[in-house]
C-alpha positions in Angstrom: -128.5 112.3 171.3 -126.7 108.9 171.4 -124.0 107.0 173.2 -121.4 108.3 170.8 -119.3 111.4 171.6 -121.7 114.3 172.5 -121.5 117.8 174.1 -120.0 118.0 177.6 -122.1 116.6 180.4 -123.4 118.4 183.4 -121.1 118.2 186.4 -123.8 116.5 188.4 -123.9 113.6 185.9 -120.1 113.2 185.9 -120.0 113.2 189.7 -122.8 110.6 189.8 -121.0 108.3 187.4 -117.8 108.5 189.6 -119.7 107.9 192.9 -121.6 105.0 191.4 -118.4 103.4 190.1 -117.1 103.4 193.6 -120.4 102.0 194.9 -120.2 99.2 192.3 -117.0 97.9 193.9 -118.8 97.6 197.3 -121.9 96.0 195.7 -119.9 93.4 193.8 -118.0 92.5 196.9 -121.3 92.0 198.7 -122.6 89.8 195.8 -119.6 87.6 195.3 -117.9 87.5 198.7 -120.4 88.1 201.5 -122.4 84.9 202.2 -126.1 84.7 202.5 -129.1 85.0 200.2 -129.3 83.9 196.6 -126.4 84.9 194.3 -128.9 85.6 191.5 -131.1 87.8 193.6 -128.1 89.7 195.0 -126.6 90.5 191.5 -130.1 91.5 190.2 -130.5 93.8 193.2 -127.0 95.3 192.9 -127.4 96.0 189.2 -130.8 97.5 189.8 -129.5 99.9 192.4 -126.9 101.1 190.0 -129.3 101.4 187.1 -132.0 103.2 189.0 -129.4 105.7 190.4 -128.0 106.2 186.9 -131.5 106.9 185.4 -132.2 109.4 188.1 -128.9 111.2 187.5 -129.2 111.3 183.7 -132.1 113.7 183.4 -133.5 114.1 179.9 -130.5 112.3 178.3 -132.0 109.0 179.4 -134.6 109.2 176.6 -131.9 108.8 174.0 -130.6 105.5 175.4 -133.3 103.2 174.0 -134.5 103.0 170.5 -136.6 100.1 169.2 -135.8 99.3 165.6 -135.5 96.1 163.7 -131.8 96.8 163.1 -131.0 97.2 166.8 -133.0 94.2 167.9 -131.5 92.1 165.2 -128.0 93.2 166.0 -128.5 92.3 169.7 -129.9 88.9 169.1 -127.3 88.0 166.5 -124.4 89.3 168.7 -125.4 87.1 171.7 -124.6 83.7 170.2 -121.4 85.2 168.6 -120.2 86.2 172.1 -121.2 82.9 173.5 -119.1 81.2 170.8 -116.1 83.5 171.6 -116.4 82.3 175.3 -116.4 78.6 174.1 -113.2 79.3 172.2 -111.7 81.3 175.1 -112.4 78.4 177.5 -110.6 76.0 175.2 -107.6 78.3 174.9 -107.3 79.0 178.6 -107.7 75.3 179.7 -105.1 74.3 177.0 -102.6 76.9 178.3 -103.4 76.6 182.0 -105.2 73.3 182.7 -105.9 74.3 186.3 -108.3 77.0 185.2 -111.1 74.5 184.3 -112.4 74.4 187.9 -112.4 78.2 188.1 -114.3 78.6 184.8 -116.8 76.0 186.0 -117.4 77.8 189.2 -118.2 81.0 187.3 -120.5 79.8 184.6 -122.3 76.8 186.1 -125.8 77.5 187.6 -125.4 78.0 191.4 -127.1 77.9 194.7 -130.0 75.6 193.7 -132.2 78.3 192.3 -134.9 77.4 189.8 -133.5 77.8 186.3 -136.7 79.5 185.2 -136.2 82.1 187.9 -132.5 82.5 187.1 -133.3 83.0 183.4 -136.0 85.5 184.1 -133.8 87.5 186.4 -130.9 87.5 183.9 -133.0 88.4 180.9 -135.4 91.0 182.4 -133.4 92.5 185.3 -129.7 91.9 185.6 -128.7 92.2 181.9 -130.7 95.4 181.2 -129.7 97.0 184.6 -126.0 96.3 184.1 -126.1 97.9 180.6 -127.9 101.0 181.9 -125.1 101.7 184.3 -121.9 100.3 182.7 -122.6 101.4 179.1 -125.5 103.9 179.4 -124.0 105.9 182.3 -120.3 105.2 182.9 -119.2 104.5 179.3 -121.1 107.4 177.9 -119.6 109.8 180.5 -116.1 108.5 179.7 -116.7 108.7 175.9 -117.7 112.3 176.3 -114.4 113.0 178.0 -112.0 110.6 176.3 -113.6 109.8 172.9 -115.1 106.6 171.8 -112.2 104.2 172.1 -110.8 105.7 175.3 -114.3 105.6 176.9 -114.9 102.1 175.7 -111.6 100.8 177.1 -111.7 102.5 180.4 -115.3 101.6 181.2 -114.5 98.0 180.3 -111.5 98.0 182.6 -113.7 99.2 185.4 -116.2 96.5 184.6 -113.5 93.9 184.9 -111.9 95.4 188.0 -115.1 95.2 190.1 -114.7 91.4 189.8 -111.2 91.3 191.4 -112.8 90.7 194.8 -113.5 87.1 193.6 -109.8 86.4 193.0 -111.0 84.4 190.0 -108.7 85.3 187.0 -111.0 83.7 184.4 -113.9 85.7 185.7 -112.0 89.0 185.5 -110.9 88.2 181.9 -114.4 87.2 181.0 -115.8 90.5 182.3 -113.2 92.5 180.4 -114.0 90.7 177.1 -117.8 91.0 177.7 -117.5 94.6 178.6 -115.6 95.4 175.5 -118.1 93.5 173.4 -121.2 95.1 174.9 -119.5 98.5 174.8 -118.5 98.2 171.2 -122.1 97.2 170.3 -123.5 100.2 172.1 -121.1 102.5 170.3 -121.8 101.0 166.9 -125.6 101.2 167.3 -125.6 104.5 169.2 -128.0 103.4 171.9 -128.4 100.6 174.5 -131.1 98.4 172.8 -128.7 96.0 171.0 -126.3 95.8 174.0 -129.2 95.1 176.4 -130.6 92.3 174.2 -127.2 90.8 173.6 -126.3 90.9 177.3 -129.6 89.4 178.4 -129.7 86.7 175.8 -126.0 85.8 176.3 -126.6 85.6 180.0 -129.4 83.1 179.6 -127.3 81.1 177.2 -124.2 80.9 179.2 -125.7 80.5 182.7 -128.9 78.6 182.1 -129.2 76.8 178.8 -125.6 75.9 177.9 -123.3 76.7 180.9 -119.6 76.7 180.1 -118.6 74.3 182.8 
């Protein structure tokens, strides 16, 4: 069983996906808007809550989400710098069209709150990236693909991924989330599992937040 269109899901899994989607809005508001604690710890915790809940609700289907093959690993590691390059181009286009967006972009992608870059990188690569993929692509996108087909499921789950960032009132961040969601989701559909998407998300996160911030 894969992330591509499959037999109808159990009602419990569909309900869990919907409830967790609503929960994601509250968690992202807490992460981005409510002051206190480290941003990086909060986003790692929020993503982990969604991932753990998703895995519990998936039942035996969760075994099909991960597959370690050279092709999947290679696809994920090659895709990460490609997505990073797309964000570099996107920043150039946005700032050329709307010069005032430079500050907003810098606020999104520059390392924040004084945390150690080693800690931030470890959280992004080993916790936040994988956990986000388990919920957004492994749970929500898969459920929507089963109902709407590959392209409908990919588009709607990516829109949800963008919408949870609306609480920031940061247009570049919402657009970035939409682009990233489409990219990760398409990668998961292409490979038929989460391995490539997880590696891409994790490596891209370290690139854009820690090594070469787009600021």
